[in-house]
C-alpha positions in Angstrom: -27.5 -3.7 0.6 -26.9 -0.4 2.4 -23.8 0.0 4.5 -24.5 -0.1 8.2 -24.7 3.1 10.1 -21.7 3.8 12.4 -20.9 6.7 14.7 -18.4 9.2 13.3 -16.8 10.7 16.4 -13.3 10.4 15.0 -14.2 12.1 11.7 -16.1 14.8 13.6 -13.1 15.5 15.8 -10.9 15.8 12.7 -13.3 18.3 11.2 -13.3 20.3 14.3 -9.6 20.5 14.4 -9.5 21.6 10.8 -12.1 24.4 11.6 -10.1 25.6 14.6 -6.9 25.7 12.5 -8.6 27.7 9.8 -10.0 30.2 12.2 -6.6 30.8 13.8 -5.1 31.2 10.4 -7.6 33.9 9.4 -7.7 35.8 12.6 -7.7 39.5 12.0 -8.4 39.1 8.2 -11.6 40.8 6.9 -14.0 38.8 4.7 -14.4 39.6 1.0 -12.5 38.7 -2.2 -9.9 40.9 -3.6 -9.1 41.3 -7.3 -5.5 40.6 -8.3 -3.6 43.0 -10.6 -1.2 41.2 -13.0 2.4 41.4 -12.1 4.9 41.8 -15.0 7.8 39.5 -15.0 10.2 42.5 -14.9 8.7 43.4 -11.5 9.3 40.1 -9.8 12.5 41.6 -8.2 10.7 44.7 -7.0 11.1 45.5 -3.2 7.4 46.4 -3.2 6.2 43.1 -4.5 4.7 42.1 -1.1 2.3 44.9 -1.5 1.2 43.7 -5.0 0.3 40.3 -3.6 -3.0 39.3 -2.1 -3.4 36.9 0.9 -4.7 33.7 -0.4 -7.9 33.6 1.8 -9.0 36.9 0.3 -7.9 36.3 -3.3 -10.5 36.2 -6.1 -9.2 33.6 -8.4 -12.1 33.5 -10.8 -10.0 35.2 -13.5 -8.0 32.0 -13.9 -10.9 29.7 -14.4 -10.8 26.0 -13.5 -7.3 24.6 -13.1 -6.0 21.7 -15.2 -2.6 20.6 -14.2 -2.2 23.9 -12.4 -4.1 27.2 -12.2 -3.0 29.6 -15.0 -1.6 33.0 -14.2 -1.1 32.1 -10.5 1.9 31.7 -8.3 1.5 30.9 -4.6 4.2 32.6 -2.5 5.1 32.8 1.2 6.9 35.9 2.0 9.1 35.7 5.1 7.3 37.0 8.2 3.9 37.3 6.5 1.0 35.5 8.3 -0.6 34.0 5.1 0.4 32.4 1.8 -0.2 35.0 -0.9 -1.2 35.0 -4.5 0.6 36.8 -7.3 -0.9 37.0 -10.7 1.7 36.5 -13.5 1.5 36.4 -17.3 0.0 33.2 -18.8 2.7 30.9 -19.8 5.2 32.4 -17.4 4.0 30.6 -14.2 7.0 28.2 -13.8 9.6 30.9 -14.7 8.0 33.3 -12.3 7.9 30.8 -9.5 11.6 30.1 -10.1 12.5 33.9 -10.1 10.5 34.3 -6.9 12.4 31.5 -5.1 15.6 33.5 -5.7 14.4 36.4 -3.5 15.8 36.5 0.0 12.4 37.4 1.4 10.6 34.4 -0.1 10.3 31.2 1.9 8.7 29.3 -1.1 7.0 30.0 -4.4 5.0 27.2 -6.2 2.4 26.7 -8.8 -1.3 26.2 -7.8 -1.2 22.6 -8.9 -4.2 20.4 -9.2 -3.7 17.2 -7.1 -5.5 13.9 -7.5 -7.8 12.2 -5.1 -6.3 9.1 -3.5 -7.7 5.9 -4.9 -11.1 5.1 -3.4 -12.7 1.8 -4.5 -16.3 1.7 -5.8 -17.2 -1.1 -3.4 -20.4 0.4 -1.8 -19.8 -1.1 1.7 -16.1 0.0 1.8 -17.1 2.9 4.2 -18.0 0.2 6.8 -14.4 -1.1 6.7 -12.7 1.3 9.1 -9.5 -0.7 9.0 -8.6 0.3 5.5 -8.3 4.0 6.3 -6.4 3.2 9.5 -3.7 1.1 7.8 -3.5 3.2 4.7 -4.9 0.8 2.1 -6.0 3.6 -0.3 -2.4 4.8 -0.4 -1.2 1.3 -1.3 -3.9 1.0 -4.0 -2.6 4.1 -5.6 0.3 2.0 -6.7 -1.5 -1.3 -7.5 -4.6 -3.3 -6.5 -2.5 -6.5 -6.3 -2.3 -9.2 -8.9 -3.5 -12.8 -9.6 0.1 -13.8 -10.0 0.2 -14.4 -6.2 -1.9 -17.0 -4.5 -3.2 -16.9 -0.9 -4.4 -20.0 0.8 -7.0 -19.9 3.6 -6.5 -23.1 5.6 -9.7 -23.9 7.3 -13.1 -25.4 6.5 -13.5 -24.0 3.0 -15.0 -20.5 2.5 -18.0 -19.7 0.2 -16.2 -19.9 -3.1 -19.0 -18.5 -5.2 -19.6 -15.5 -3.0 -20.2 -12.6 -5.4 -17.4 -10.6 -3.8 -14.9 -13.4 -3.8 -15.6 -15.6 -6.9 -13.5 -13.5 -9.4 -10.4 -13.9 -7.2 -11.1 -17.5 -6.2 -9.5 -20.7 -7.6 -9.8 -24.3 -6.7 -8.1 -25.6 -3.6 -7.4 -28.8 -1.8 -8.9 -31.1 0.9 -5.9 -32.6 2.9 -8.2 -35.0 4.7 -9.7 -36.6 1.6 -6.9 -35.8 -0.8 -9.0 -34.3 -3.5 -9.6 -30.9 -5.0 -12.1 -28.4 -3.5 -13.8 -26.8 -6.5 -16.9 -25.5 -4.8 -18.1 -24.9 -1.2 -21.0 -23.1 0.5 -18.5 -22.2 3.2 -18.7 -21.3 6.9 -18.7 -17.7 8.3 -15.2 -18.0 9.9 -13.3 -18.8 6.7 -15.4 -16.6 4.5 -14.7 -13.6 6.7 -11.0 -14.5 6.5 -11.1 -14.8 2.7 -12.7 -11.4 2.4 -10.2 -9.7 4.6 -7.4 -11.0 2.4 -8.9 -10.8 -1.1 -12.5 -9.7 -1.5 -12.5 -8.1 -5.0 -11.4 -4.5 -4.9 -13.2 -2.0 -7.1 -15.8 -4.3 -8.6 -18.8 -2.1 -7.6 -19.9 -4.7 -5.1 -19.7 -5.1 -1.3 -16.4 -4.7 0.4 -12.7 -4.7 -0.5 -9.9 -7.1 0.6 -6.3 -6.1 0.9 -5.3 -7.2 -2.5 -6.7 -8.6 -5.8 -4.7 -11.7 -5.5 -6.0 -15.2 -6.1 -7.4 -16.9 -3.0 -8.1 -20.6 -2.5 -9.3 -22.9 0.3 -7.4 -25.8 1.9 -9.7 -27.9 4.0 -8.4 -29.2 7.4 -10.0 -30.8 10.5 -7.9 -28.9 12.9 -5.0 -31.3 13.7 -1.5 -29.9 13.6 -0.7 -32.7 11.0 -3.5 -31.4 8.8 -2.0 -27.9 9.0 1.4 -29.2 8.2 0.1 -31.1 5.1 -1.8 -28.1 4.0 1.3 -25.9 4.0 3.4 -28.5 2.2 0.6 -28.9 -0.5 0.5 -25.1 -0.9 4.3 -24.9 -1.4 4.0 -27.3 -4.3 1.1 -25.6 -6.0 2.1 -22.1 -6.6 1.0 -20.6 -3.3 3.3 -18.0 -1.7 1.1 -16.9 1.2 -0.7 -19.3 3.6 -3.0 -18.1 6.3 -4.0 -20.3 9.2 -6.4 -18.5 11.6 -6.2 -21.2 14.3 -4.2 -21.5 17.5 -0.9 -23.3 17.3 1.5 -20.5 16.2 4.1 -21.6 18.8 4.2 -25.3 17.5 7.5 -26.6 16.2 5.7 -28.7 13.6 4.2 -25.5 12.0 7.6 -23.8 12.2 8.9 -26.7 10.1 6.1 -26.1 7.7 6.8 -22.4 7.5 10.5 -23.1 6.8 9.6 -25.5 4.0 7.2 -22.9 2.5 10.0 -20.3 2.6 12.7 -22.5 1.2 10.7 -24.2 -1.6 8.2 -21.5 -2.7 9.6 -18.3 -1.4 6.5 -18.1 0.7 5.3 -17.2 4.1 3.1 -18.8 6.7 0.8 -16.3 8.6 -1.1 -17.4 11.7 -3.5 -15.7 14.1 -2.5 -15.2 17.7 -4.8 -16.9 20.3 -8.0 -15.2 21.4 -8.2 -14.6 25.1 -6.4 -12.7 27.9 -3.2 -13.4 29.6 0.2 -14.8 28.7 0.8 -17.3 25.9 3.6 -19.7 26.8 5.8 -20.8 24.0 8.6 -19.4 21.8 8.5 -17.1 18.8 8.8 -19.4 15.7 10.9 -17.5 13.1 9.1 -18.9 10.1 5.6 -18.3 11.5 4.3 -14.7 11.3 1.9 -14.4 14.2 -0.6 -11.5 14.3 -2.5 -10.0 17.4 -5.7 -8.0 17.3 -6.3 -4.2 17.5 -9.4 -2.0 17.3 -10.2 1.2 15.4 -8.3 3.3 18.1 -5.2 1.1 17.9 -6.0 -0.5 21.3 -4.8 -4.1 21.9 -7.9 -6.3 22.1 -8.6 -9.9 23.2 -5.3 -11.6 22.5 -3.0 -13.8 24.5 0.3 -11.8 24.5 3.8 -13.2 24.5 7.0 -13.9 22.7 5.1 -15.4 19.7 3.6 -12.1 18.5 5.2 -10.5 15.4 2.7 -7.9 14.3 -0.6 -6.4 15.3 -3.5 -5.6 12.9 -7.1 -4.6 12.9 -9.5 -7.5 13.8 -11.9 -6.1 16.3 -15.4 -5.2 14.9 -14.2 -5.6 11.3 -16.5 -5.9 8.4 -16.1 -8.5 5.7 -17.7 -11.2 3.5 -19.8 -14.0 5.1 -21.8 -16.9 4.0 -25.0 -16.7 1.8 -23.4 -14.0 -0.2 -23.6 -11.6 2.7 -21.5 -9.3 4.9 -21.1 -9.0 8.6 -19.1 -7.6 11.5 -16.9 -9.9 13.5 -14.1 -9.8 16.0 -11.1 -12.0 16.5 -7.4 -12.5 15.8 -8.6 -14.8 13.1 -9.4 -11.7 11.0 -6.2 -9.8 11.8 -4.1 -12.5 10.2 -5.7 -12.7 6.8 -5.5 -8.9 6.5 -1.7 -9.2 7.0 -1.7 -12.2 4.5 -3.4 -9.9 1.9 -0.7 -7.3 2.5 2.0 -9.9 2.1 0.3 -11.0 -1.1 0.1 -7.4 -2.4 3.8 -6.8 -1.7 4.9 -10.0 -3.5 2.7 -9.2 -6.5 4.2 -5.8 -6.8 7.8 -7.1 -6.6 7.8 -10.9 -7.1 11.6 -11.0 -6.5 11.1 -10.2 -2.8 11.8 -13.0 -0.4 9.9 -13.6 2.9 12.7 -11.9 4.9 12.5 -8.9 2.6 8.8 -8.5 3.1 9.0 -9.1 6.9 11.7 -6.4 7.1 9.6 -3.9 5.2 6.6 -4.5 7.5 8.9 -4.4 10.5 10.4 -1.1 9.5 7.2 0.6 8.5 4.9 -0.7 11.4 3.4 1.8 13.8 5.0 1.3 17.2 2.2 1.1 19.7 3.9 -0.6 22.7 7.3 -0.3 24.2 10.0 0.8 21.7 11.0 -1.9 19.2 9.4 -5.3 19.8 6.5 -5.6 22.3 4.8 -8.7 23.7 1.3 -7.3 22.8 1.9 -5.6 19.4 5.1 -7.4 18.2 7.0 -5.0 15.9 3.9 -2.8 15.7 0.6 -2.4 14.0 1.0 -2.9 10.2 0.9 0.2 8.1 -0.1 -0.9 4.6 0.4 2.5 3.0 4.0 2.9 4.3 4.9 -0.7 3.5 3.6 -0.2 -0.1 5.8 2.8 -0.6 8.8 0.9 0.7 7.9 -2.1 -1.6 7.7 0.1 -4.6 11.1 1.6 -3.7 12.6 -1.9 -4.1 11.8 -1.9 -7.8 14.5 -0.9 -10.2 13.9 2.8 -11.1 15.8 4.3 -14.0 18.0 7.1 -12.7 19.6 8.3 -15.9 20.0 7.6 -19.6 23.1 8.8 -21.5 24.1 8.3 -25.2 27.8 8.6 -26.0 30.1 7.1 -28.6 27.2 5.2 -30.3 26.2 3.5 -27.0 23.3 4.0 -24.6 23.9 3.5 -20.9 21.0 3.2 -18.5 21.5 3.5 -14.7 19.1 2.3 -12.1 19.0 1.6 -8.3 20.7 -1.7 -7.4 20.0 -4.4 -4.8 22.5 -7.3 -4.5 21.2 -10.8 -5.1 19.1 -10.0 -8.2 19.7 -10.4 -11.9 19.3 -7.1 -13.9 18.1 -7.0 -17.5 17.8 -4.2 -20.0 14.9 -4.1 -22.4 14.0 -1.8 -25.3 11.2 -1.0 -27.7 10.9 1.4 -30.6 7.4 2.5 -29.8 5.2 2.8 -26.7 2.0 2.8 -28.8 2.0 -1.0 -29.1 5.3 -1.9 -27.5 7.2 -5.0 -28.5 9.9 -5.2 -25.8 13.2 -7.0 -26.7 15.8 -7.9 -24.2 19.1 -6.3 -24.9 22.5 -8.2 -24.5 23.9 -5.5 -22.3 27.1 -5.1 -20.4 26.6 -4.4 -16.7 28.5 -2.7 -14.0 27.7 -1.6 -10.4 28.8 1.2 -8.2 27.4 1.0 -4.7 23.6 1.3 -5.0 23.6 2.0 -8.7 23.7 -0.4 -11.6 24.6 0.6 -15.2 23.5 -1.4 -18.2 25.0 -0.4 -21.6 23.4 -1.1 -25.0 26.4 -1.2 -27.4 24.2 -1.4 -30.5 21.2 0.9 -30.0 18.9 1.5 -33.0 19.5 4.6 -35.1 15.9 5.7 -34.4 14.8 6.7 -31.0 14.2 3.9 -28.5 12.6 3.4 -25.1 14.3 1.4 -22.3 13.3 -0.3 -19.2 15.2 -2.2 -16.5 13.9 -5.4 -14.9 15.2 -7.2 -11.8 14.5 -10.9 -11.5 15.4 -13.6 -8.9 18.4 -15.7 -10.0 
């Protein structure tokens, strides 16, 4: 199936801006490529070095060939007061030393290697380009770290989705019918729930269709729409390894569902996410602390079709989104119903990257990284802001223990890492990274502010590799 055609006014505008900026940067510079004469290392302190450089737009870099990690024999330098970044040709193998020497000059703003950067992760799902919301919220930046993991389960509470949909089946596991108290192992689905499931967990990078927010497991829980059904669905989920529950129905202000959310948080370290109510005007009712409620935005970050009020926590794309639907197909749809599972998928991704995070941790990360679209701070239309998956992912990764230093003294090895209170830290080692067999070390531990030090008092005589893990107590 070919992706649908969409207008590209935003992309065109961005291209025009880039062209204008480039034209301004090159104003007054004549066209044509200039050959670069090699600069000896001894001349890097010469007062006439500026004259030996060539403005980057005019530089003929063919002598250096195709760059690998960086372009050989090239240093990019900005001389103070010069209109363009310039190129200096230096001896092969002396690139890093030359850049360091140039940085010591008083007339140099910066000097760097011509490094080769990597393209941000772009999934091979052929209809991904129709999903404008991923670029807006920074999904590719998040996927640079991880695509999510099956260790986290996301429940879609609704009439069951199409479980054998080709773009959902790999991530789908059996669910539960709270009305008949029996498993749901197969379902042809309805459009509403299948669209929701795709927003959360359509398989990423499988060469097919679209991409969800995370490659977490997704499962259906069947209800008939009563508050009691929803409550029972959340309780069942909490007892069956589900950490994220999505309910794209009205009812987010209901005290019964607040009790369900509190149970999920306390007993499974999980979170209940609900859609706001479609419509216009004010939604009466309180904000329930243990129900994360999501309003709807469009591709321009405009608020769309949602009752506003105290119950809103976050906003997310849901207007004219593109996702999985029944009969193995794909379709556009609009509604708060689809904003909520997108956020559910983000929650699932964060919990899969760092399983020790608690709901309050994840909420705080989303709150601190959200794009503030309304009045400063909390807003009755956007809550704490439109979710920013890319920024939230970076903040999530920063919660993992990163090794800061390794020192070997007096026959002992001490490993320091960043520290968060409330977690149990472990030191592991292996003798080889080829086929690692990690062994937990009986280490002594000490903390100093945001740093934890773990000491291996009996390290092996041969070289060893260490890693630090943080687990929930």
